TIRO-2110 file (N, C-alpha, C; in Angstrom, 1 decimal):
// TIRO-2110
40.3, -19.5, -3.0, N, 1, A
38.9, -19.3, -3.4, CA, 1, A
37.9, -19.9, -2.4, C, 1, A
38.3, -21.0, -1.8, N, 2, A
37.4, -21.7, -0.8, CA, 2, A
37.1, -20.7, 0.3, C, 2, A
38.1, -20.0, 0.8, N, 3, A
37.9, -19.1, 1.9, CA, 3, A
36.9, -18.0, 1.6, C, 3, A
37.0, -17.5, 0.4, N, 4, A
36.1, -16.4, -0.1, CA, 4, A
34.7, -17.0, -0.1, C, 4, A
34.5, -18.2, -0.6, N, 5, A
33.2, -18.8, -0.6, CA, 5, A
32.6, -19.0, 0.8, C, 5, A
33.5, -19.5, 1.7, N, 6, A
33.1, -19.7, 3.0, CA, 6, A
32.6, -18.4, 3.7, C, 6, A
33.4, -17.3, 3.5, N, 7, A
33.0, -16.0, 4.0, CA, 7, A
31.7, -15.5, 3.4, C, 7, A
31.5, -15.7, 2.1, N, 8, A
30.4, -15.2, 1.4, CA, 8, A
29.1, -15.9, 1.8, C, 8, A
29.2, -17.2, 2.2, N, 9, A
28.0, -18.1, 2.3, CA, 9, A
27.0, -17.5, 3.3, C, 9, A
27.3, -17.1, 4.5, N, 10, A
26.3, -16.6, 5.4, CA, 10, A
25.6, -15.3, 4.9, C, 10, A
26.3, -14.5, 4.1, N, 11, A
25.6, -13.3, 3.5, CA, 11, A
24.7, -13.7, 2.4, C, 11, A
25.1, -14.7, 1.6, N, 12, A
24.2, -15.1, 0.5, CA, 12, A
22.9, -15.8, 1.1, C, 12, A
23.1, -16.6, 2.2, N, 13, A
22.0, -17.2, 2.8, CA, 13, A
21.0, -16.2, 3.4, C, 13, A
21.6, -15.2, 4.1, N, 14, A
20.8, -14.2, 4.7, CA, 14, A
20.0, -13.4, 3.7, C, 14, A
20.7, -13.0, 2.6, N, 15, A
20.0, -12.3, 1.5, CA, 15, A
18.9, -13.1, 0.9, C, 15, A
19.2, -14.4, 0.7, N, 16, A
18.2, -15.3, 0.1, CA, 16, A
17.0, -15.4, 1.0, C, 16, A
17.2, -15.6, 2.3, N, 17, A
16.1, -15.7, 3.3, CA, 17, A
15.3, -14.5, 3.3, C, 17, A
15.9, -13.3, 3.2, N, 18, A
15.2, -12.0, 3.2, CA, 18, A
14.4, -11.9, 1.9, C, 18, A
15.0, -12.3, 0.8, N, 19, A
14.3, -12.3, -0.5, CA, 19, A
13.0, -13.1, -0.5, C, 19, A
13.2, -14.3, 0.1, N, 20, A
12.0, -15.2, 0.2, CA, 20, A
10.9, -14.6, 1.1, C, 20, A
11.4, -14.1, 2.2, N, 21, A
10.4, -13.5, 3.2, CA, 21, A
9.6, -12.4, 2.5, C, 21, A
10.3, -11.6, 1.7, N, 22, A
9.7, -10.4, 1.0, CA, 22, A
8.9, -10.9, -0.3, C, 22, A
9.2, -12.1, -0.7, N, 23, A
8.6, -12.5, -2.0, CA, 23, A
9.2, -11.7, -3.2, C, 23, A
10.5, -11.4, -3.0, N, 24, A
11.2, -10.6, -4.0, CA, 24, A
12.5, -11.2, -4.5, C, 24, A
12.4, -12.5, -4.7, N, 25, A
13.6, -13.3, -5.1, CA, 25, A
14.3, -12.7, -6.4, C, 25, A
13.5, -12.4, -7.4, N, 26, A
14.1, -11.9, -8.6, CA, 26, A
14.7, -10.5, -8.5, C, 26, A
14.0, -9.7, -7.7, N, 27, A
14.6, -8.3, -7.5, CA, 27, A
15.9, -8.4, -6.7, C, 27, A
15.9, -9.3, -5.7, N, 28, A
17.1, -9.5, -4.9, CA, 28, A
18.2, -10.1, -5.8, C, 28, A
17.9, -11.0, -6.6, N, 29, A
18.8, -11.6, -7.5, CA, 29, A
19.5, -10.6, -8.4, C, 29, A
18.6, -9.7, -9.0, N, 30, A
19.1, -8.6, -9.9, CA, 30, A
20.0, -7.7, -9.1, C, 30, A
19.6, -7.4, -7.9, N, 31, A
20.4, -6.4, -7.1, CA, 31, A
21.7, -7.0, -6.7, C, 31, A
21.8, -8.3, -6.3, N, 32, A
23.1, -8.9, -5.9, CA, 32, A
23.9, -9.1, -7.1, C, 32, A
23.3, -9.4, -8.3, N, 33, A
24.1, -9.5, -9.5, CA, 33, A
24.7, -8.1, -9.9, C, 33, A
23.9, -7.1, -9.8, N, 34, A
24.4, -5.7, -10.2, CA, 34, A
25.5, -5.3, -9.2, C, 34, A
25.3, -5.6, -7.9, N, 35, A
26.4, -5.3, -6.9, CA, 35, A
27.7, -6.0, -7.3, C, 35, A
27.5, -7.3, -7.7, N, 36, A
28.7, -8.1, -8.1, CA, 36, A
29.4, -7.4, -9.3, C, 36, A
28.7, -6.9, -10.3, N, 37, A
29.2, -6.3, -11.4, CA, 37, A
29.9, -5.0, -11.0, C, 37, A
29.3, -4.2, -10.1, N, 38, A
29.8, -2.9, -9.7, CA, 38, A
31.1, -3.1, -9.0, C, 38, A
31.2, -4.0, -8.1, N, 39, A
32.5, -4.2, -7.3, CA, 39, A
33.6, -4.7, -8.1, C, 39, A
33.3, -5.3, -9.3, N, 40, A
34.3, -5.9, -10.1, CA, 40, A
34.8, -4.8, -11.1, C, 40, A
34.1, -3.7, -11.2, N, 41, A
34.6, -2.6, -12.1, CA, 41, A
35.9, -2.1, -11.5, C, 41, A
36.9, -2.0, -12.4, N, 42, A
38.3, -1.7, -11.8, CA, 42, A
38.3, -0.4, -11.0, C, 42, A
37.7, 0.6, -11.4, N, 43, A
37.7, 1.9, -10.7, CA, 43, A
37.1, 1.7, -9.3, C, 43, A
36.0, 1.0, -9.2, N, 44, A
35.3, 0.7, -8.0, CA, 44, A
36.2, -0.2, -7.1, C, 44, A
36.7, -1.2, -7.7, N, 45, A
37.5, -2.2, -7.0, CA, 45, A
38.7, -1.5, -6.3, C, 45, A
39.3, -0.5, -7.1, N, 46, A
40.5, 0.2, -6.5, CA, 46, A
40.1, 1.0, -5.3, C, 46, A
38.9, 1.7, -5.4, N, 47, A
38.4, 2.5, -4.3, CA, 47, A
38.1, 1.6, -3.1, C, 47, A
37.6, 0.5, -3.4, N, 48, A
37.2, -0.5, -2.3, CA, 48, A
38.4, -0.8, -1.5, C, 48, A
39.5, -0.9, -2.1, N, 49, A
40.8, -1.3, -1.5, CA, 49, A
41.5, -0.1, -0.9, C, 49, A
41.2, 1.1, -1.3, N, 50, A
41.9, 2.3, -0.8, CA, 50, A
41.5, 2.6, 0.6, C, 50, A
42.5, 2.8, 1.5, N, 51, A
42.3, 3.0, 2.9, CA, 51, A
41.6, 4.4, 3.2, C, 51, A
41.8, 5.4, 2.3, N, 52, A
41.3, 6.7, 2.5, CA, 52, A
39.8, 6.9, 2.0, C, 52, A
39.2, 5.8, 1.5, N, 53, A
37.8, 5.9, 1.0, CA, 53, A
37.0, 5.4, 2.2, C, 53, A
36.1, 6.3, 2.7, N, 54, A
35.3, 5.9, 3.8, CA, 54, A
34.1, 5.0, 3.4, C, 54, A
33.5, 4.3, 4.4, N, 55, A
32.3, 3.5, 4.1, CA, 55, A
31.2, 4.3, 3.5, C, 55, A
31.1, 5.6, 4.0, N, 56, A
30.0, 6.4, 3.5, CA, 56, A
30.3, 6.8, 2.0, C, 56, A
31.5, 7.1, 1.7, N, 57, A
31.8, 7.4, 0.3, CA, 57, A
31.6, 6.2, -0.6, C, 57, A
32.0, 5.0, -0.1, N, 58, A
31.8, 3.8, -0.9, CA, 58, A
30.3, 3.5, -1.1, C, 58, A
29.5, 3.7, 0.0, N, 59, A
28.1, 3.5, -0.1, CA, 59, A
27.5, 4.5, -1.1, C, 59, A
27.9, 5.7, -1.1, N, 60, A
27.4, 6.7, -2.0, CA, 60, A
27.7, 6.3, -3.4, C, 60, A
28.9, 5.9, -3.7, N, 61, A
29.3, 5.5, -5.0, CA, 61, A
28.5, 4.3, -5.5, C, 61, A
28.4, 3.2, -4.7, N, 62, A
27.7, 2.0, -5.1, CA, 62, A
26.2, 2.3, -5.4, C, 62, A
25.6, 3.1, -4.4, N, 63, A
24.2, 3.4, -4.6, CA, 63, A
23.9, 4.3, -5.8, C, 63, A
24.8, 5.2, -6.0, N, 64, A
24.6, 6.1, -7.2, CA, 64, A
24.7, 5.3, -8.5, C, 64, A
25.7, 4.4, -8.6, N, 65, A
25.8, 3.6, -9.8, CA, 65, A
24.5, 2.7, -9.9, C, 65, A
24.1, 2.1, -8.8, N, 66, A
22.9, 1.3, -8.9, CA, 66, A
21.6, 2.2, -9.3, C, 66, A
21.6, 3.4, -8.9, N, 67, A
20.4, 4.3, -9.2, CA, 67, A
20.4, 4.6, -10.7, C, 67, A
21.6, 4.6, -11.3, N, 68, A
21.7, 4.9, -12.8, CA, 68, A
21.0, 3.7, -13.5, C, 68, A
21.1, 2.5, -13.0, N, 69, A
20.6, 1.3, -13.6, CA, 69, A
19.1, 1.2, -13.3, C, 69, A
18.7, 1.4, -12.0, N, 70, A
17.3, 1.3, -11.6, CA, 70, A
17.2, 2.1, -10.3, C, 70, A
16.2, 2.9, -10.3, N, 71, A
15.9, 3.8, -9.2, CA, 71, A
15.6, 3.0, -7.9, C, 71, A
15.0, 1.8, -8.1, N, 72, A
14.5, 1.1, -6.9, CA, 72, A
15.3, -0.2, -6.6, C, 72, A
16.2, -0.6, -7.4, N, 73, A
16.9, -1.8, -7.2, CA, 73, A
17.7, -1.9, -5.9, C, 73, A
18.3, -0.8, -5.5, N, 74, A
19.0, -0.8, -4.3, CA, 74, A
18.3, 0.0, -3.2, C, 74, A
17.0, -0.3, -3.0, N, 75, A
16.2, 0.4, -2.0, CA, 75, A
15.8, -0.6, -0.9, C, 75, A
15.3, 0.0, 0.2, N, 76, A
14.8, -0.8, 1.3, CA, 76, A
15.9, -1.7, 1.9, C, 76, A
15.5, -3.0, 2.0, N, 77, A
16.3, -4.0, 2.7, CA, 77, A
17.5, -4.3, 1.8, C, 77, A
17.4, -4.1, 0.5, N, 78, A
18.6, -4.4, -0.4, CA, 78, A
19.6, -3.3, -0.1, C, 78, A
19.2, -2.1, 0.1, N, 79, A
20.2, -1.0, 0.4, CA, 79, A
20.8, -1.3, 1.8, C, 79, A
20.0, -1.8, 2.7, N, 80, A
20.5, -2.1, 4.1, CA, 80, A
21.5, -3.2, 4.0, C, 80, A
21.3, -4.2, 3.1, N, 81, A
22.2, -5.3, 2.8, CA, 81, A
23.6, -4.8, 2.4, C, 81, A
23.6, -3.8, 1.5, N, 82, A
24.8, -3.2, 1.0, CA, 82, A
25.6, -2.5, 2.2, C, 82, A
24.8, -1.8, 3.1, N, 83, A
25.4, -1.2, 4.3, CA, 83, A
26.0, -2.2, 5.2, C, 83, A
25.3, -3.4, 5.4, N, 84, A
25.9, -4.5, 6.2, CA, 84, A
27.2, -5.0, 5.6, C, 84, A
27.2, -5.2, 4.3, N, 85, A
28.4, -5.6, 3.7, CA, 85, A
29.6, -4.6, 3.8, C, 85, A
29.3, -3.4, 3.7, N, 86, A
30.3, -2.3, 3.9, CA, 86, A
30.8, -2.3, 5.3, C, 86, A
29.9, -2.4, 6.3, N, 87, A
30.2, -2.3, 7.7, CA, 87, A
31.1, -3.5, 8.1, C, 87, A
30.8, -4.7, 7.5, N, 88, A
31.6, -5.9, 7.8, CA, 88, A
32.9, -6.0, 6.9, C, 88, A
33.1, -5.0, 6.0, N, 89, A
34.2, -5.0, 5.0, CA, 89, A
34.1, -6.3, 4.1, C, 89, A
32.9, -6.5, 3.7, N, 90, A
32.7, -7.7, 2.8, CA, 90, A
32.1, -7.4, 1.5, C, 90, A
32.0, -6.1, 1.1, N, 91, A
31.4, -5.7, -0.2, CA, 91, A
32.2, -6.3, -1.3, C, 91, A
33.5, -6.5, -1.2, N, 92, A
34.3, -7.2, -2.3, CA, 92, A
33.9, -8.6, -2.5, C, 92, A
33.1, -9.2, -1.6, N, 93, A
32.7, -10.6, -1.8, CA, 93, A
31.4, -10.7, -2.6, C, 93, A
30.9, -9.6, -3.1, N, 94, A
29.6, -9.6, -3.8, CA, 94, A
29.6, -10.7, -5.0, C, 94, A
30.7, -10.9, -5.7, N, 95, A
30.6, -11.9, -6.8, CA, 95, A
30.3, -13.3, -6.2, C, 95, A
31.0, -13.7, -5.1, N, 96, A
30.8, -15.0, -4.5, CA, 96, A
29.4, -15.0, -3.8, C, 96, A
28.9, -13.9, -3.3, N, 97, A
27.6, -13.9, -2.7, CA, 97, A
26.6, -14.1, -3.8, C, 97, A
26.8, -13.5, -5.0, N, 98, A
25.8, -13.6, -6.1, CA, 98, A
25.8, -15.1, -6.5, C, 98, A
27.0, -15.7, -6.7, N, 99, A
27.0, -17.1, -7.1, CA, 99, A
26.3, -18.0, -6.2, C, 99, A
26.5, -17.8, -4.9, N, 100, A
25.8, -18.6, -3.9, CA, 100, A
24.3, -18.3, -3.9, C, 100, A
23.9, -17.1, -4.0, N, 101, A
22.5, -16.7, -4.0, CA, 101, A
21.8, -17.4, -5.2, C, 101, A
22.5, -17.3, -6.4, N, 102, A
22.0, -18.0, -7.6, CA, 102, A
21.8, -19.5, -7.4, C, 102, A
22.8, -20.1, -6.7, N, 103, A
22.7, -21.6, -6.4, CA, 103, A
21.5, -21.9, -5.5, C, 103, A
21.3, -21.0, -4.5, N, 104, A
20.1, -21.2, -3.6, CA, 104, A
18.8, -21.1, -4.3, C, 104, A
18.8, -20.1, -5.2, N, 105, A
17.6, -19.9, -6.0, CA, 105, A
17.3, -21.1, -6.9, C, 105, A
18.4, -21.6, -7.6, N, 106, A
18.3, -22.7, -8.5, CA, 106, A
17.8, -24.0, -7.7, C, 106, A
18.3, -24.2, -6.5, N, 107, A
17.9, -25.3, -5.7, CA, 107, A
16.4, -25.2, -5.3, C, 107, A
16.0, -24.0, -5.0, N, 108, A
14.6, -23.8, -4.7, CA, 108, A
13.7, -24.1, -5.9, C, 108, A
14.2, -23.7, -7.0, N, 109, A
13.4, -23.9, -8.3, CA, 109, A
13.6, -25.3, -8.9, C, 109, A
14.4, -26.1, -8.2, N, 110, A
14.7, -27.5, -8.7, CA, 110, A
15.3, -27.4, -10.1, C, 110, A
16.3, -26.5, -10.3, N, 111, A
16.9, -26.4, -11.5, CA, 111, A
18.4, -26.4, -11.3, C, 111, A
19.2, -26.6, -12.4, N, 112, A
20.6, -26.6, -12.4, CA, 112, A
21.1, -25.9, -13.6, C, 112, A
22.2, -25.1, -13.3, N, 113, A
22.9, -24.4, -14.4, CA, 113, A
23.8, -25.5, -15.1, C, 113, A
23.7, -25.6, -16.4, N, 114, A
24.6, -26.5, -17.1, CA, 114, A
25.4, -25.6, -18.1, C, 114, A
26.7, -25.8, -18.1, N, 115, A
27.6, -25.1, -19.0, CA, 115, A
28.2, -26.1, -19.9, C, 115, A
28.0, -25.9, -21.2, N, 116, A
28.7, -26.8, -22.2, CA, 116, A
29.8, -26.0, -22.9, C, 116, A
31.0, -26.5, -22.8, N, 117, A
32.2, -25.9, -23.4, CA, 117, A
32.7, -26.8, -24.5, C, 117, A
32.6, -26.4, -25.7, N, 118, A
33.0, -27.2, -26.8, CA, 118, A
34.0, -26.5, -27.7, C, 118, A
34.7, -27.3, -28.5, N, 119, A
35.7, -26.8, -29.4, CA, 119, A
35.0, -26.0, -30.6, C, 119, A
33.7, -26.3, -30.8, N, 120, A
33.0, -25.6, -31.9, CA, 120, A
31.6, -25.2, -31.4, C, 120, A
31.0, -24.3, -32.0, N, 121, A
29.6, -23.9, -31.6, CA, 121, A
28.7, -25.1, -31.7, C, 121, A
27.8, -25.2, -30.6, N, 122, A
26.8, -26.3, -30.6, CA, 122, A
25.6, -25.9, -31.3, C, 122, A
25.0, -26.7, -32.1, N, 123, A
23.7, -26.4, -32.7, CA, 123, A
22.6, -26.7, -31.7, C, 123, A
21.4, -26.2, -32.0, N, 124, A
20.2, -26.4, -31.1, CA, 124, A
20.0, -27.8, -30.7, C, 124, A
20.1, -28.7, -31.7, N, 125, A
19.9, -30.1, -31.4, CA, 125, A
20.9, -30.7, -30.4, C, 125, A
22.1, -30.3, -30.5, N, 126, A
23.1, -30.8, -29.6, CA, 126, A
22.9, -30.2, -28.2, C, 126, A
22.6, -29.0, -28.1, N, 127, A
22.3, -28.3, -26.8, CA, 127, A
21.1, -29.0, -26.2, C, 127, A
20.0, -29.3, -26.9, N, 128, A
18.8, -29.9, -26.4, CA, 128, A
19.2, -31.4, -25.9, C, 128, A
20.0, -32.1, -26.7, N, 129, A
20.4, -33.4, -26.3, CA, 129, A
21.1, -33.5, -25.0, C, 129, A
22.1, -32.5, -24.8, N, 130, A
22.8, -32.4, -23.6, CA, 130, A
21.9, -32.1, -22.4, C, 130, A
21.1, -31.1, -22.6, N, 131, A
20.2, -30.6, -21.6, CA, 131, A
19.2, -31.8, -21.2, C, 131, A
18.7, -32.5, -22.1, N, 132, A
17.8, -33.7, -21.8, CA, 132, A
18.5, -34.7, -21.0, C, 132, A
19.8, -35.0, -21.4, N, 133, A
20.6, -36.1, -20.7, CA, 133, A
20.8, -35.6, -19.3, C, 133, A
21.2, -34.4, -19.1, N, 134, A
21.4, -33.9, -17.7, CA, 134, A
20.1, -33.9, -16.9, C, 134, A
19.0, -33.5, -17.5, N, 135, A
17.7, -33.4, -16.8, CA, 135, A
17.4, -34.8, -16.4, C, 135, A
17.6, -35.8, -17.2, N, 136, A
17.2, -37.2, -16.9, CA, 136, A
18.1, -37.7, -15.7, C, 136, A
19.4, -37.4, -15.8, N, 137, A
20.3, -37.9, -14.8, CA, 137, A
20.1, -37.2, -13.4, C, 137, A
19.9, -35.9, -13.4, N, 138, A
19.8, -35.1, -12.2, CA, 138, A
18.3, -34.9, -11.7, C, 138, A
17.4, -35.1, -12.6, N, 139, A
16.0, -34.9, -12.2, CA, 139, A
15.7, -33.4, -11.9, C, 139, A
16.4, -32.5, -12.6, N, 140, A
16.1, -31.1, -12.4, CA, 140, A
16.0, -30.4, -13.8, C, 140, A
15.3, -29.3, -13.7, N, 141, A
15.2, -28.4, -14.9, CA, 141, A
16.6, -27.9, -15.2, C, 141, A
16.9, -27.8, -16.5, N, 142, A
18.3, -27.4, -16.9, CA, 142, A
18.2, -26.0, -17.5, C, 142, A
19.2, -25.1, -17.1, N, 143, A
19.4, -23.8, -17.6, CA, 143, A
20.7, -23.9, -18.3, C, 143, A
20.7, -24.0, -19.7, N, 144, A
21.9, -24.3, -20.5, CA, 144, A
22.5, -23.1, -21.0, C, 144, A
23.8, -23.0, -20.9, N, 145, A
24.7, -22.0, -21.6, CA, 145, A
25.8, -22.8, -22.3, C, 145, A
26.3, -22.2, -23.3, N, 146, A
27.4, -22.8, -24.1, CA, 146, A
28.5, -21.8, -24.3, C, 146, A
29.7, -22.3, -24.5, N, 147, A
30.8, -21.5, -24.7, CA, 147, A
31.7, -22.3, -25.6, C, 147, A
32.5, -21.6, -26.5, N, 148, A
33.4, -22.2, -27.4, CA, 148, A
34.9, -22.0, -26.8, C, 148, A
35.6, -23.1, -26.8, N, 149, A
37.0, -23.0, -26.4, CA, 149, A
37.8, -23.9, -27.4, C, 149, A
38.4, -23.2, -28.3, N, 150, A
39.1, -23.9, -29.4, CA, 150, A
40.2, -24.8, -28.9, C, 150, A
40.8, -24.5, -27.7, N, 151, A
41.9, -25.3, -27.2, CA, 151, A
41.5, -26.7, -26.9, C, 151, A
40.2, -27.0, -26.9, N, 152, A
39.7, -28.4, -26.6, CA, 152, A
40.0, -29.3, -27.8, C, 152, A
40.2, -28.8, -29.0, N, 153, A
40.4, -29.5, -30.2, CA, 153, A
39.2, -30.2, -30.7, C, 153, A
38.4, -30.8, -29.9, N, 154, A
37.1, -31.5, -30.2, CA, 154, A
36.5, -31.9, -29.0, C, 154, A
35.2, -32.4, -29.1, N, 155, A
34.5, -32.9, -27.9, CA, 155, A
33.9, -31.8, -27.1, C, 155, A
33.6, -32.1, -25.9, N, 156, A
32.9, -31.1, -25.0, CA, 156, A
33.2, -31.4, -23.5, C, 156, A
33.1, -30.3, -22.8, N, 157, A
33.1, -30.4, -21.3, CA, 157, A
31.8, -29.9, -20.8, C, 157, A
31.1, -30.7, -20.0, N, 158, A
29.8, -30.4, -19.5, CA, 158, A
30.0, -30.2, -17.9, C, 158, A
29.6, -29.0, -17.5, N, 159, A
29.6, -28.7, -16.0, CA, 159, A
28.1, -28.5, -15.6, C, 159, A
27.7, -29.4, -14.7, N, 160, A
26.3, -29.3, -14.1, CA, 160, A
26.4, -29.3, -12.6, C, 160, A
26.2, -28.2, -12.0, N, 161, A
26.4, -28.1, -10.6, CA, 161, A
27.8, -28.3, -10.2, C, 161, A
28.1, -29.3, -9.3, N, 162, A
29.5, -29.5, -9.0, CA, 162, A
30.1, -30.7, -9.8, C, 162, A
29.3, -31.2, -10.8, N, 163, A
29.8, -32.3, -11.6, CA, 163, A
30.4, -31.8, -12.9, C, 163, A
31.5, -32.4, -13.3, N, 164, A
32.2, -32.1, -14.5, CA, 164, A
32.4, -33.4, -15.3, C, 164, A
31.9, -33.4, -16.5, N, 165, A
32.2, -34.5, -17.4, CA, 165, A
33.0, -34.0, -18.6, C, 165, A
34.3, -34.5, -18.7, N, 166, A
35.2, -34.0, -19.7, CA, 166, A
35.3, -35.0, -20.8, C, 166, A
34.6, -34.7, -21.9, N, 167, A
34.7, -35.6, -23.1, CA, 167, A
35.4, -34.9, -24.2, C, 167, A
36.3, -34.0, -23.8, N, 168, A
37.1, -33.3, -24.8, CA, 168, A
38.3, -34.1, -25.3, C, 168, A
38.8, -33.8, -26.5, N, 169, A
40.0, -34.4, -26.9, CA, 169, A
41.2, -34.0, -26.1, C, 169, A
41.2, -32.7, -25.7, N, 170, A
42.3, -32.3, -24.8, CA, 170, A
42.3, -33.0, -23.5, C, 170, A
41.1, -33.3, -22.9, N, 171, A
41.0, -34.0, -21.7, CA, 171, A
41.5, -35.4, -21.9, C, 171, A
41.1, -36.0, -23.0, N, 172, A
41.6, -37.4, -23.3, CA, 172, A
43.1, -37.5, -23.5, C, 172, A
43.6, -36.5, -24.1, N, 173, A
45.1, -36.5, -24.3, CA, 173, A
45.8, -36.3, -23.0, C, 173, A
45.3, -35.4, -22.1, N, 174, A
45.9, -35.2, -20.8, CA, 174, A
45.8, -36.5, -20.0, C, 174, A
44.7, -37.3, -20.1, N, 175, A
44.6, -38.6, -19.4, CA, 175, A
45.7, -39.5, -19.9, C, 175, A
45.8, -39.6, -21.2, N, 176, A
46.8, -40.5, -21.9, CA, 176, A
48.2, -40.1, -21.5, C, 176, A
48.5, -38.9, -21.5, N, 177, A
49.8, -38.4, -21.1, CA, 177, A
50.1, -38.8, -19.6, C, 177, A
49.1, -38.6, -18.8, N, 178, A
49.3, -39.0, -17.4, CA, 178, A
49.5, -40.5, -17.2, C, 178, A
48.8, -41.3, -17.9, N, 179, A
49.0, -42.7, -17.9, CA, 179, A
50.4, -43.1, -18.4, C, 179, A
50.8, -42.5, -19.4, N, 180, A
52.1, -42.8, -20.0, CA, 180, A
53.3, -42.4, -19.0, C, 180, A
53.1, -41.4, -18.2, N, 181, A
54.1, -41.0, -17.3, CA, 181, A
54.2, -41.8, -16.0, C, 181, A
53.1, -42.6, -15.8, N, 182, A
53.1, -43.5, -14.6, CA, 182, A
53.8, -44.8, -14.8, C, 182, A
END
């Protein structure tokens, strides 16, 4: 995974710089996200790997799918970006490019994505409490998402940027097991 991230980084940075230059960060974000979704579609991913599918055919496929969503999303420099990725055989890196693009955007906006994974659905008060604690600690606006993972048994895992706080029962049991084995 690290190698894919490393390969994707210059493309994400170039796309973000172009988006800032054009004043079209949201449009670029939407385009890179859609591109990420398109290349992960199994039928598209298969064609992307197939040696008999030309760059032109791949370009036509991606652009036509994009046009079904929005007539202008893959236009101008965003369309050129797709051609650059195809030429460099990096179109399959669109998911990593989108992730890094989103991180650059969040850094510019002084915000952080926070993911709360809990054994049970969190109510609004719990989400607000977690978001407030992360905001106070990191000094950034918080974009909170939550997910339920019943395998945690109880507690929560909070991911904020590259920081992970594991307060789940499963995490505590794993720590105890590790200590007992030593």
